[in-house]
N, CA, C, O and CB atoms as a CASP TS submission, in Angstrom:
PFRMAT TS
TARGET T0000
AUTHOR 0000-0000-0000
METHOD Language model
MODEL 1
PARENT N/A
ATOM      1  N   UNK     1      -8.704   0.833  19.432  1.00  0.00           N
ATOM      2  CA  UNK     1      -7.433   1.021  17.983  1.00  0.00           C
ATOM      3  C   UNK     1      -7.415   2.255  17.537  1.00  0.00           C
ATOM      4  O   UNK     1      -8.394   2.786  17.012  1.00  0.00           O
ATOM      5  CB  UNK     1      -7.715   0.146  16.488  1.00  0.00           C
ATOM      6  N   UNK     2      -6.249   2.841  17.717  1.00  0.00           N
ATOM      7  CA  UNK     2      -5.997   4.338  16.883  1.00  0.00           C
ATOM      8  C   UNK     2      -5.703   4.159  15.613  1.00  0.00           C
ATOM      9  O   UNK     2      -5.514   2.976  15.330  1.00  0.00           O
ATOM     10  CB  UNK     2      -4.818   5.242  17.380  1.00  0.00           C
ATOM     11  N   UNK     3      -5.558   5.184  14.425  1.00  0.00           N
ATOM     12  CA  UNK     3      -5.643   4.955  13.365  1.00  0.00           C
ATOM     13  C   UNK     3      -4.345   5.658  12.545  1.00  0.00           C
ATOM     14  O   UNK     3      -4.677   6.844  12.546  1.00  0.00           O
ATOM     15  CB  UNK     3      -6.936   5.286  13.068  1.00  0.00           C
ATOM     16  N   UNK     4      -3.171   5.582  11.912  1.00  0.00           N
ATOM     17  CA  UNK     4      -2.464   6.281  11.550  1.00  0.00           C
ATOM     18  C   UNK     4      -2.058   6.575  10.374  1.00  0.00           C
ATOM     19  O   UNK     4      -2.521   5.559   9.855  1.00  0.00           O
ATOM     20  CB  UNK     4      -1.864   6.120  12.025  1.00  0.00           C
ATOM     21  N   UNK     5      -1.432   7.282   9.250  1.00  0.00           N
ATOM     22  CA  UNK     5      -1.727   7.433   7.791  1.00  0.00           C
ATOM     23  C   UNK     5      -0.519   6.396   7.340  1.00  0.00           C
ATOM     24  O   UNK     5       0.056   5.737   8.207  1.00  0.00           O
ATOM     25  CB  UNK     5      -1.628   9.184   7.134  1.00  0.00           C
ATOM     26  N   UNK     6      -0.239   6.306   6.253  1.00  0.00           N
ATOM     27  CA  UNK     6       0.813   5.584   5.559  1.00  0.00           C
ATOM     28  C   UNK     6       2.342   6.568   5.634  1.00  0.00           C
ATOM     29  O   UNK     6       3.533   6.267   5.723  1.00  0.00           O
ATOM     30  CB  UNK     6       0.216   5.307   3.877  1.00  0.00           C
ATOM     31  N   UNK     7       1.453   8.091   5.530  1.00  0.00           N
ATOM     32  CA  UNK     7       2.891   8.608   5.545  1.00  0.00           C
ATOM     33  C   UNK     7       3.569   8.776   6.897  1.00  0.00           C
ATOM     34  O   UNK     7       4.720   8.784   7.333  1.00  0.00           O
ATOM     35  CB  UNK     7       2.934   9.938   4.886  1.00  0.00           C
ATOM     36  N   UNK     8       2.549   8.884   7.277  1.00  0.00           N
ATOM     37  CA  UNK     8       2.851   9.608   8.906  1.00  0.00           C
ATOM     38  C   UNK     8       4.084   7.874   9.577  1.00  0.00           C
ATOM     39  O   UNK     8       5.131   7.679  10.195  1.00  0.00           O
ATOM     40  CB  UNK     8       0.425   9.905  10.293  1.00  0.00           C
ATOM     41  N   UNK     9       3.208   7.240   9.031  1.00  0.00           N
ATOM     42  CA  UNK     9       3.734   5.894  10.075  1.00  0.00           C
ATOM     43  C   UNK     9       5.022   5.074   9.124  1.00  0.00           C
ATOM     44  O   UNK     9       5.613   4.054   9.479  1.00  0.00           O
ATOM     45  CB  UNK     9       2.092   4.497  10.423  1.00  0.00           C
ATOM     46  N   UNK    10       5.185   5.644   8.178  1.00  0.00           N
ATOM     47  CA  UNK    10       7.424   5.781   7.076  1.00  0.00           C
ATOM     48  C   UNK    10       7.846   6.507   7.349  1.00  0.00           C
ATOM     49  O   UNK    10       9.057   6.300   7.425  1.00  0.00           O
ATOM     50  CB  UNK    10       7.980   6.093   5.387  1.00  0.00           C
ATOM     51  N   UNK    11       7.297   8.391   7.868  1.00  0.00           N
ATOM     52  CA  UNK    11       8.425   8.757   8.528  1.00  0.00           C
ATOM     53  C   UNK    11       8.417   8.444   9.834  1.00  0.00           C
ATOM     54  O   UNK    11       9.112   9.304  10.376  1.00  0.00           O
ATOM     55  CB  UNK    11       8.670   9.995   8.400  1.00  0.00           C
ATOM     56  N   UNK    12       8.005   7.667  10.663  1.00  0.00           N
ATOM     57  CA  UNK    12       7.897   7.631  12.278  1.00  0.00           C
ATOM     58  C   UNK    12       8.313   6.375  12.242  1.00  0.00           C
ATOM     59  O   UNK    12       8.938   6.211  13.289  1.00  0.00           O
ATOM     60  CB  UNK    12       6.427   7.900  13.126  1.00  0.00           C
ATOM     61  N   UNK    13       8.316   5.444  11.656  1.00  0.00           N
ATOM     62  CA  UNK    13       8.274   3.355  12.116  1.00  0.00           C
ATOM     63  C   UNK    13       9.479   3.210  13.308  1.00  0.00           C
ATOM     64  O   UNK    13       9.678   2.177  13.949  1.00  0.00           O
ATOM     65  CB  UNK    13       9.011   1.893  10.261  1.00  0.00           C
ATOM     66  N   UNK    14      10.094   4.238  13.430  1.00  0.00           N
ATOM     67  CA  UNK    14      10.428   3.316  15.221  1.00  0.00           C
ATOM     68  C   UNK    14       9.817   3.870  15.832  1.00  0.00           C
ATOM     69  O   UNK    14       9.438   2.947  16.554  1.00  0.00           O
ATOM     70  CB  UNK    14      11.854   3.248  16.127  1.00  0.00           C
ATOM     71  N   UNK    15       9.300   4.777  16.233  1.00  0.00           N
ATOM     72  CA  UNK    15       8.102   5.701  17.270  1.00  0.00           C
ATOM     73  C   UNK    15       7.157   4.656  17.054  1.00  0.00           C
ATOM     74  O   UNK    15       6.193   5.093  17.682  1.00  0.00           O
ATOM     75  CB  UNK    15       7.418   7.514  16.737  1.00  0.00           C
ATOM     76  N   UNK    16       6.801   3.559  16.575  1.00  0.00           N
ATOM     77  CA  UNK    16       4.732   3.348  16.235  1.00  0.00           C
ATOM     78  C   UNK    16       5.686   1.839  16.837  1.00  0.00           C
ATOM     79  O   UNK    16       5.294   1.224  17.829  1.00  0.00           O
ATOM     80  CB  UNK    16       3.414   3.506  13.779  1.00  0.00           C
ATOM     81  N   UNK    17       7.189   1.338  15.905  1.00  0.00           N
ATOM     82  CA  UNK    17       7.503  -0.126  16.037  1.00  0.00           C
ATOM     83  C   UNK    17       7.128  -0.350  17.999  1.00  0.00           C
ATOM     84  O   UNK    17       6.456  -1.168  18.626  1.00  0.00           O
ATOM     85  CB  UNK    17       9.539  -0.450  15.412  1.00  0.00           C
ATOM     86  N   UNK    18       8.196   1.164  18.506  1.00  0.00           N
ATOM     87  CA  UNK    18       8.251   1.199  20.208  1.00  0.00           C
ATOM     88  C   UNK    18       6.631   0.748  20.494  1.00  0.00           C
ATOM     89  O   UNK    18       6.196  -0.212  21.130  1.00  0.00           O
ATOM     90  CB  UNK    18       8.705   3.079  21.003  1.00  0.00           C
ATOM     91  N   UNK    19       5.850   1.934  19.696  1.00  0.00           N
ATOM     92  CA  UNK    19       4.511   1.879  20.424  1.00  0.00           C
ATOM     93  C   UNK    19       3.575   0.426  20.537  1.00  0.00           C
ATOM     94  O   UNK    19       2.836   0.231  21.502  1.00  0.00           O
ATOM     95  CB  UNK    19       3.644   2.942  19.673  1.00  0.00           C
ATOM     96  N   UNK    20       3.718  -0.532  19.436  1.00  0.00           N
ATOM     97  CA  UNK    20       3.155  -1.711  19.374  1.00  0.00           C
ATOM     98  C   UNK    20       3.988  -2.886  20.119  1.00  0.00           C
ATOM     99  O   UNK    20       3.628  -3.979  20.558  1.00  0.00           O
ATOM    100  CB  UNK    20       2.941  -1.959  17.978  1.00  0.00           C
ATOM    101  N   UNK    21       5.044  -2.334  20.093  1.00  0.00           N
ATOM    102  CA  UNK    21       5.734  -3.720  21.291  1.00  0.00           C
ATOM    103  C   UNK    21       5.427  -3.437  22.772  1.00  0.00           C
ATOM    104  O   UNK    21       5.491  -4.424  23.505  1.00  0.00           O
ATOM    105  CB  UNK    21       7.684  -3.851  21.305  1.00  0.00           C
ATOM    106  N   UNK    22       5.072  -2.138  23.399  1.00  0.00           N
ATOM    107  CA  UNK    22       4.570  -1.805  24.609  1.00  0.00           C
ATOM    108  C   UNK    22       2.723  -2.292  24.412  1.00  0.00           C
ATOM    109  O   UNK    22       1.878  -2.344  25.306  1.00  0.00           O
ATOM    110  CB  UNK    22       4.979   0.006  24.901  1.00  0.00           C
ATOM    111  N   UNK    23       2.600  -2.510  23.334  1.00  0.00           N
ATOM    112  CA  UNK    23       0.661  -3.301  23.272  1.00  0.00           C
ATOM    113  C   UNK    23       0.087  -2.440  22.410  1.00  0.00           C
ATOM    114  O   UNK    23      -1.065  -2.726  22.084  1.00  0.00           O
ATOM    115  CB  UNK    23      -0.559  -3.262  24.942  1.00  0.00           C
ATOM    116  N   UNK    24       0.571  -1.446  21.938  1.00  0.00           N
ATOM    117  CA  UNK    24      -0.724  -0.539  21.119  1.00  0.00           C
ATOM    118  C   UNK    24      -1.151  -1.246  19.998  1.00  0.00           C
ATOM    119  O   UNK    24      -0.670  -2.343  19.713  1.00  0.00           O
ATOM    120  CB  UNK    24      -0.300   1.001  20.501  1.00  0.00           C
ATOM    121  N   UNK    25      -1.926  -0.758  19.410  1.00  0.00           N
ATOM    122  CA  UNK    25      -2.566  -1.685  17.488  1.00  0.00           C
ATOM    123  C   UNK    25      -2.922  -0.303  17.871  1.00  0.00           C
ATOM    124  O   UNK    25      -3.158   0.568  18.708  1.00  0.00           O
ATOM    125  CB  UNK    25      -4.078  -3.500  16.898  1.00  0.00           C
ATOM    126  N   UNK    26      -2.722  -0.949  16.019  1.00  0.00           N
ATOM    127  CA  UNK    26      -3.058   0.823  15.037  1.00  0.00           C
ATOM    128  C   UNK    26      -4.154   0.169  13.851  1.00  0.00           C
ATOM    129  O   UNK    26      -4.397  -1.030  13.721  1.00  0.00           O
ATOM    130  CB  UNK    26      -1.058   1.787  13.860  1.00  0.00           C
ATOM    131  N   UNK    27      -4.571   0.971  13.268  1.00  0.00           N
ATOM    132  CA  UNK    27      -5.195   0.647  11.703  1.00  0.00           C
ATOM    133  C   UNK    27      -4.256   1.815  10.944  1.00  0.00           C
ATOM    134  O   UNK    27      -4.122   2.965  11.363  1.00  0.00           O
ATOM    135  CB  UNK    27      -7.266   0.963  11.473  1.00  0.00           C
ATOM    136  N   UNK    28      -3.768   1.379   9.989  1.00  0.00           N
ATOM    137  CA  UNK    28      -3.481   2.242   9.066  1.00  0.00           C
ATOM    138  C   UNK    28      -3.959   2.388   7.356  1.00  0.00           C
ATOM    139  O   UNK    28      -4.254   1.601   6.457  1.00  0.00           O
ATOM    140  CB  UNK    28      -2.279   2.110   9.203  1.00  0.00           C
ATOM    141  N   UNK    29      -3.839   3.868   7.511  1.00  0.00           N
ATOM    142  CA  UNK    29      -5.011   4.135   6.286  1.00  0.00           C
ATOM    143  C   UNK    29      -4.124   4.896   5.467  1.00  0.00           C
ATOM    144  O   UNK    29      -3.074   5.465   5.766  1.00  0.00           O
ATOM    145  CB  UNK    29      -6.573   5.068   6.691  1.00  0.00           C
ATOM    146  N   UNK    30      -4.760   4.801   4.329  1.00  0.00           N
ATOM    147  CA  UNK    30      -4.142   5.608   2.721  1.00  0.00           C
ATOM    148  C   UNK    30      -5.180   6.211   2.264  1.00  0.00           C
ATOM    149  O   UNK    30      -6.057   5.472   1.816  1.00  0.00           O
ATOM    150  CB  UNK    30      -3.581   4.603   1.350  1.00  0.00           C
ATOM    151  N   UNK    31      -5.440   7.813   2.220  1.00  0.00           N
ATOM    152  CA  UNK    31      -6.677   7.999   1.436  1.00  0.00           C
ATOM    153  C   UNK    31      -7.745   7.812   2.481  1.00  0.00           C
ATOM    154  O   UNK    31      -8.913   7.923   2.107  1.00  0.00           O
ATOM    155  CB  UNK    31      -6.830   6.965   0.175  1.00  0.00           C
ATOM    156  N   UNK    32      -7.432   7.480   4.033  1.00  0.00           N
ATOM    157  CA  UNK    32      -8.614   7.425   4.827  1.00  0.00           C
ATOM    158  C   UNK    32      -9.373   5.968   4.288  1.00  0.00           C
ATOM    159  O   UNK    32     -10.573   5.711   4.383  1.00  0.00           O
ATOM    160  CB  UNK    32      -9.565   8.903   4.590  1.00  0.00           C
ATOM    161  N   UNK    33      -8.421   5.201   3.763  1.00  0.00           N
ATOM    162  CA  UNK    33      -9.054   3.620   3.192  1.00  0.00           C
ATOM    163  C   UNK    33      -7.536   2.997   4.150  1.00  0.00           C
ATOM    164  O   UNK    33      -6.329   3.236   4.097  1.00  0.00           O
ATOM    165  CB  UNK    33      -9.144   3.210   0.719  1.00  0.00           C
ATOM    166  N   UNK    34      -8.499   2.032   5.053  1.00  0.00           N
ATOM    167  CA  UNK    34      -7.789   0.660   5.979  1.00  0.00           C
ATOM    168  C   UNK    34      -6.983   0.082   4.588  1.00  0.00           C
ATOM    169  O   UNK    34      -7.377  -0.223   3.462  1.00  0.00           O
ATOM    170  CB  UNK    34      -9.244  -0.817   6.853  1.00  0.00           C
ATOM    171  N   UNK    35      -5.761   0.092   5.200  1.00  0.00           N
ATOM    172  CA  UNK    35      -4.876  -1.041   4.462  1.00  0.00           C
ATOM    173  C   UNK    35      -4.568  -2.354   5.137  1.00  0.00           C
ATOM    174  O   UNK    35      -4.678  -3.452   4.591  1.00  0.00           O
ATOM    175  CB  UNK    35      -3.529  -0.494   4.152  1.00  0.00           C
ATOM    176  N   UNK    36      -4.159  -2.133   6.415  1.00  0.00           N
ATOM    177  CA  UNK    36      -3.842  -3.601   7.571  1.00  0.00           C
ATOM    178  C   UNK    36      -3.398  -2.666   8.669  1.00  0.00           C
ATOM    179  O   UNK    36      -3.349  -1.436   8.674  1.00  0.00           O
ATOM    180  CB  UNK    36      -2.333  -5.036   7.082  1.00  0.00           C
ATOM    181  N   UNK    37      -3.012  -3.761   9.821  1.00  0.00           N
ATOM    182  CA  UNK    37      -3.072  -3.885  11.232  1.00  0.00           C
ATOM    183  C   UNK    37      -1.720  -4.047  11.509  1.00  0.00           C
ATOM    184  O   UNK    37      -0.993  -4.948  11.089  1.00  0.00           O
ATOM    185  CB  UNK    37      -3.951  -4.990  11.782  1.00  0.00           C
ATOM    186  N   UNK    38      -1.415  -3.090  12.265  1.00  0.00           N
ATOM    187  CA  UNK    38      -0.036  -3.194  13.321  1.00  0.00           C
ATOM    188  C   UNK    38      -0.605  -3.438  14.829  1.00  0.00           C
ATOM    189  O   UNK    38      -1.282  -2.553  15.351  1.00  0.00           O
ATOM    190  CB  UNK    38       0.997  -1.559  13.337  1.00  0.00           C
ATOM    191  N   UNK    39      -0.317  -4.673  15.534  1.00  0.00           N
ATOM    192  CA  UNK    39      -0.678  -5.355  16.389  1.00  0.00           C
ATOM    193  C   UNK    39       0.644  -5.922  16.756  1.00  0.00           C
ATOM    194  O   UNK    39       1.720  -5.776  16.177  1.00  0.00           O
ATOM    195  CB  UNK    39      -1.736  -6.171  16.033  1.00  0.00           C
ATOM    196  N   UNK    40       0.375  -6.564  17.774  1.00  0.00           N
ATOM    197  CA  UNK    40       1.754  -7.112  18.957  1.00  0.00           C
ATOM    198  C   UNK    40       1.826  -8.037  18.839  1.00  0.00           C
ATOM    199  O   UNK    40       0.743  -8.561  18.581  1.00  0.00           O
ATOM    200  CB  UNK    40       1.823  -7.067  20.414  1.00  0.00           C
ATOM    201  N   UNK    41       2.883  -8.878  18.901  1.00  0.00           N
ATOM    202  CA  UNK    41       2.355 -10.414  18.919  1.00  0.00           C
ATOM    203  C   UNK    41       1.645 -11.124  19.550  1.00  0.00           C
ATOM    204  O   UNK    41       1.620 -10.727  20.716  1.00  0.00           O
ATOM    205  CB  UNK    41       2.997 -11.091  19.005  1.00  0.00           C
ATOM    206  N   UNK    42       0.804 -12.319  19.337  1.00  0.00           N
ATOM    207  CA  UNK    42       0.535 -12.504  21.142  1.00  0.00           C
ATOM    208  C   UNK    42       1.527 -13.630  21.477  1.00  0.00           C
ATOM    209  O   UNK    42       2.133 -14.259  20.609  1.00  0.00           O
ATOM    210  CB  UNK    42      -1.303 -13.098  21.704  1.00  0.00           C
ATOM    211  N   UNK    43       1.689 -13.906  23.248  1.00  0.00           N
ATOM    212  CA  UNK    43       2.380 -14.863  23.878  1.00  0.00           C
ATOM    213  C   UNK    43       2.865 -16.174  23.108  1.00  0.00           C
ATOM    214  O   UNK    43       3.993 -16.640  22.944  1.00  0.00           O
ATOM    215  CB  UNK    43       1.598 -15.186  24.909  1.00  0.00           C
ATOM    216  N   UNK    44       1.459 -16.647  22.648  1.00  0.00           N
ATOM    217  CA  UNK    44       1.177 -17.830  21.667  1.00  0.00           C
ATOM    218  C   UNK    44       1.684 -18.012  20.674  1.00  0.00           C
ATOM    219  O   UNK    44       2.262 -19.097  20.734  1.00  0.00           O
ATOM    220  CB  UNK    44       0.164 -17.951  21.267  1.00  0.00           C
ATOM    221  N   UNK    45       1.926 -17.120  18.867  1.00  0.00           N
ATOM    222  CA  UNK    45       2.077 -16.741  18.717  1.00  0.00           C
ATOM    223  C   UNK    45       3.758 -17.458  18.378  1.00  0.00           C
ATOM    224  O   UNK    45       4.746 -17.095  19.017  1.00  0.00           O
ATOM    225  CB  UNK    45       1.391 -16.021  19.251  1.00  0.00           C
ATOM    226  N   UNK    46       3.802 -18.314  17.475  1.00  0.00           N
ATOM    227  CA  UNK    46       5.324 -19.187  16.725  1.00  0.00           C
ATOM    228  C   UNK    46       5.963 -17.873  15.678  1.00  0.00           C
ATOM    229  O   UNK    46       5.518 -17.180  14.763  1.00  0.00           O
ATOM    230  CB  UNK    46       4.737 -21.043  15.374  1.00  0.00           C
ATOM    231  N   UNK    47       7.134 -17.999  16.349  1.00  0.00           N
ATOM    232  CA  UNK    47       8.140 -17.068  15.665  1.00  0.00           C
ATOM    233  C   UNK    47       9.472 -18.438  15.714  1.00  0.00           C
ATOM    234  O   UNK    47       9.968 -19.153  16.584  1.00  0.00           O
ATOM    235  CB  UNK    47       8.510 -15.238  16.775  1.00  0.00           C
ATOM    236  N   UNK    48       9.582 -18.297  14.661  1.00  0.00           N
ATOM    237  CA  UNK    48      11.022 -19.931  14.630  1.00  0.00           C
ATOM    238  C   UNK    48      12.261 -18.208  13.534  1.00  0.00           C
ATOM    239  O   UNK    48      12.087 -17.223  12.816  1.00  0.00           O
ATOM    240  CB  UNK    48      10.096 -22.688  12.579  1.00  0.00           C
ATOM    241  N   UNK    49      13.163 -18.862  14.095  1.00  0.00           N
ATOM    242  CA  UNK    49      14.406 -18.360  13.442  1.00  0.00           C
ATOM    243  C   UNK    49      15.116 -19.261  12.146  1.00  0.00           C
ATOM    244  O   UNK    49      15.708 -20.341  12.160  1.00  0.00           O
ATOM    245  CB  UNK    49      15.448 -18.257  14.633  1.00  0.00           C
ATOM    246  N   UNK    50      14.724 -18.152  10.836  1.00  0.00           N
ATOM    247  CA  UNK    50      15.344 -19.241  10.276  1.00  0.00           C
ATOM    248  C   UNK    50      16.332 -19.668   9.734  1.00  0.00           C
ATOM    249  O   UNK    50      16.507 -20.794   9.268  1.00  0.00           O
ATOM    250  CB  UNK    50      14.957 -19.502   9.777  1.00  0.00           C
ATOM    251  N   UNK    51      17.422 -18.306   9.785  1.00  0.00           N
ATOM    252  CA  UNK    51      18.603 -18.180   9.580  1.00  0.00           C
ATOM    253  C   UNK    51      19.497 -16.840  10.280  1.00  0.00           C
ATOM    254  O   UNK    51      18.609 -16.237  10.884  1.00  0.00           O
ATOM    255  CB  UNK    51      18.580 -18.246   8.229  1.00  0.00           C
ATOM    256  N   UNK    52      20.421 -16.295  10.438  1.00  0.00           N
ATOM    257  CA  UNK    52      20.748 -15.148  11.653  1.00  0.00           C
ATOM    258  C   UNK    52      21.808 -14.990  10.438  1.00  0.00           C
ATOM    259  O   UNK    52      22.724 -15.766  10.170  1.00  0.00           O
ATOM    260  CB  UNK    52      21.284 -15.564  13.679  1.00  0.00           C
ATOM    261  N   UNK    53      21.447 -13.762   9.753  1.00  0.00           N
ATOM    262  CA  UNK    53      22.364 -12.921   8.830  1.00  0.00           C
ATOM    263  C   UNK    53      22.558 -11.477   9.087  1.00  0.00           C
ATOM    264  O   UNK    53      22.367 -10.401   8.520  1.00  0.00           O
ATOM    265  CB  UNK    53      21.876 -12.983   7.490  1.00  0.00           C
ATOM    266  N   UNK    54      23.191 -12.110  10.604  1.00  0.00           N
ATOM    267  CA  UNK    54      23.506 -10.979  11.100  1.00  0.00           C
ATOM    268  C   UNK    54      25.331 -10.514  11.192  1.00  0.00           C
ATOM    269  O   UNK    54      26.008  -9.488  11.143  1.00  0.00           O
ATOM    270  CB  UNK    54      22.772 -11.099  12.450  1.00  0.00           C
ATOM    271  N   UNK    55      25.521 -11.901  11.342  1.00  0.00           N
ATOM    272  CA  UNK    55      26.844 -12.120  11.080  1.00  0.00           C
ATOM    273  C   UNK    55      27.246 -12.074   9.578  1.00  0.00           C
ATOM    274  O   UNK    55      28.477 -12.099   9.556  1.00  0.00           O
ATOM    275  CB  UNK    55      27.180 -13.368  11.657  1.00  0.00           C
ATOM    276  N   UNK    56      26.878 -12.032   8.635  1.00  0.00           N
ATOM    277  CA  UNK    56      27.466 -11.831   7.714  1.00  0.00           C
ATOM    278  C   UNK    56      28.377 -11.085   7.019  1.00  0.00           C
ATOM    279  O   UNK    56      28.232  -9.900   6.716  1.00  0.00           O
ATOM    280  CB  UNK    56      26.990 -11.870   7.418  1.00  0.00           C
ATOM    281  N   UNK    57      29.005 -11.550   6.850  1.00  0.00           N
ATOM    282  CA  UNK    57      30.503  -9.972   6.745  1.00  0.00           C
ATOM    283  C   UNK    57      29.892  -9.194   5.177  1.00  0.00           C
ATOM    284  O   UNK    57      29.027  -9.757   4.505  1.00  0.00           O
ATOM    285  CB  UNK    57      33.078 -10.902   6.294  1.00  0.00           C
ATOM    286  N   UNK    58      30.526  -7.803   4.757  1.00  0.00           N
ATOM    287  CA  UNK    58      30.083  -7.266   3.702  1.00  0.00           C
ATOM    288  C   UNK    58      30.852  -7.989   2.748  1.00  0.00           C
ATOM    289  O   UNK    58      31.998  -8.405   2.911  1.00  0.00           O
ATOM    290  CB  UNK    58      30.159  -5.852   3.673  1.00  0.00           C
ATOM    291  N   UNK    59      30.016  -8.124   1.574  1.00  0.00           N
ATOM    292  CA  UNK    59      30.687  -8.559   0.283  1.00  0.00           C
ATOM    293  C   UNK    59      30.433  -9.746   0.583  1.00  0.00           C
ATOM    294  O   UNK    59      31.223 -10.540   0.073  1.00  0.00           O
ATOM    295  CB  UNK    59      32.174  -8.238  -0.084  1.00  0.00           C
ATOM    296  N   UNK    60      29.327 -10.370   1.460  1.00  0.00           N
ATOM    297  CA  UNK    60      28.206 -11.529   1.096  1.00  0.00           C
ATOM    298  C   UNK    60      29.239 -13.178   1.848  1.00  0.00           C
ATOM    299  O   UNK    60      30.248 -13.249   2.550  1.00  0.00           O
ATOM    300  CB  UNK    60      27.868 -11.569  -1.292  1.00  0.00           C
ATOM    301  N   UNK    61      28.390 -14.162   1.279  1.00  0.00           N
ATOM    302  CA  UNK    61      29.238 -14.848   1.549  1.00  0.00           C
ATOM    303  C   UNK    61      28.460 -16.578   0.935  1.00  0.00           C
ATOM    304  O   UNK    61      27.305 -16.917   0.680  1.00  0.00           O
ATOM    305  CB  UNK    61      29.623 -14.482   3.200  1.00  0.00           C
ATOM    306  N   UNK    62      29.813 -17.311   0.902  1.00  0.00           N
ATOM    307  CA  UNK    62      29.591 -18.565  -0.111  1.00  0.00           C
ATOM    308  C   UNK    62      28.152 -19.054  -0.008  1.00  0.00           C
ATOM    309  O   UNK    62      27.560 -18.577   0.960  1.00  0.00           O
ATOM    310  CB  UNK    62      30.606 -19.874   0.246  1.00  0.00           C
ATOM    311  N   UNK    63      27.364 -19.982  -0.851  1.00  0.00           N
ATOM    312  CA  UNK    63      26.558 -20.161  -1.054  1.00  0.00           C
ATOM    313  C   UNK    63      26.684 -21.950   0.168  1.00  0.00           C
ATOM    314  O   UNK    63      25.768 -22.573   0.704  1.00  0.00           O
ATOM    315  CB  UNK    63      26.372 -19.854  -2.684  1.00  0.00           C
ATOM    316  N   UNK    64      27.864 -22.156   0.174  1.00  0.00           N
ATOM    317  CA  UNK    64      27.786 -23.369   0.935  1.00  0.00           C
ATOM    318  C   UNK    64      28.063 -23.246   2.791  1.00  0.00           C
ATOM    319  O   UNK    64      27.945 -24.105   3.665  1.00  0.00           O
ATOM    320  CB  UNK    64      28.957 -24.331   0.174  1.00  0.00           C
ATOM    321  N   UNK    65      28.507 -21.642   2.873  1.00  0.00           N
ATOM    322  CA  UNK    65      28.356 -21.069   4.492  1.00  0.00           C
ATOM    323  C   UNK    65      27.013 -21.034   3.811  1.00  0.00           C
ATOM    324  O   UNK    65      26.761 -22.203   3.519  1.00  0.00           O
ATOM    325  CB  UNK    65      29.257 -19.434   5.333  1.00  0.00           C
ATOM    326  N   UNK    66      25.956 -20.191   3.390  1.00  0.00           N
ATOM    327  CA  UNK    66      24.668 -20.143   3.767  1.00  0.00           C
ATOM    328  C   UNK    66      23.886 -21.449   3.361  1.00  0.00           C
ATOM    329  O   UNK    66      22.736 -21.630   3.760  1.00  0.00           O
ATOM    330  CB  UNK    66      24.084 -18.933   3.200  1.00  0.00           C
ATOM    331  N   UNK    67      24.238 -21.937   2.927  1.00  0.00           N
ATOM    332  CA  UNK    67      23.506 -23.679   3.278  1.00  0.00           C
ATOM    333  C   UNK    67      23.723 -24.145   4.613  1.00  0.00           C
ATOM    334  O   UNK    67      22.699 -24.429   5.234  1.00  0.00           O
ATOM    335  CB  UNK    67      24.232 -25.030   2.337  1.00  0.00           C
ATOM    336  N   UNK    68      24.649 -24.268   5.107  1.00  0.00           N
ATOM    337  CA  UNK    68      24.833 -24.663   6.839  1.00  0.00           C
ATOM    338  C   UNK    68      23.825 -23.826   7.801  1.00  0.00           C
ATOM    339  O   UNK    68      23.259 -24.305   8.783  1.00  0.00           O
ATOM    340  CB  UNK    68      26.548 -24.220   7.446  1.00  0.00           C
ATOM    341  N   UNK    69      23.671 -22.098   7.202  1.00  0.00           N
ATOM    342  CA  UNK    69      22.949 -21.067   8.170  1.00  0.00           C
ATOM    343  C   UNK    69      21.533 -21.652   8.722  1.00  0.00           C
ATOM    344  O   UNK    69      20.995 -21.569   9.826  1.00  0.00           O
ATOM    345  CB  UNK    69      22.643 -19.599   7.324  1.00  0.00           C
ATOM    346  N   UNK    70      20.999 -22.527   7.012  1.00  0.00           N
ATOM    347  CA  UNK    70      19.911 -23.086   7.495  1.00  0.00           C
ATOM    348  C   UNK    70      19.710 -24.162   7.398  1.00  0.00           C
ATOM    349  O   UNK    70      18.678 -24.643   7.866  1.00  0.00           O
ATOM    350  CB  UNK    70      19.066 -22.704   7.205  1.00  0.00           C
TER
END
């Protein structure tokens, strides 16, 4: 498992997201102290979409429409 500094992760989050997606894991450190791990999801991890907000138009939406999406 590789180590990455928090500042480095922030500056290159897309790069590290791609590496994690390809199976690599990282321990994120701040001032040489471990904060958390970045690891790929396991095949059996359950992930359920609650709502798809990618189709929300600029300016928001009505509460009734929001509740329908949930």
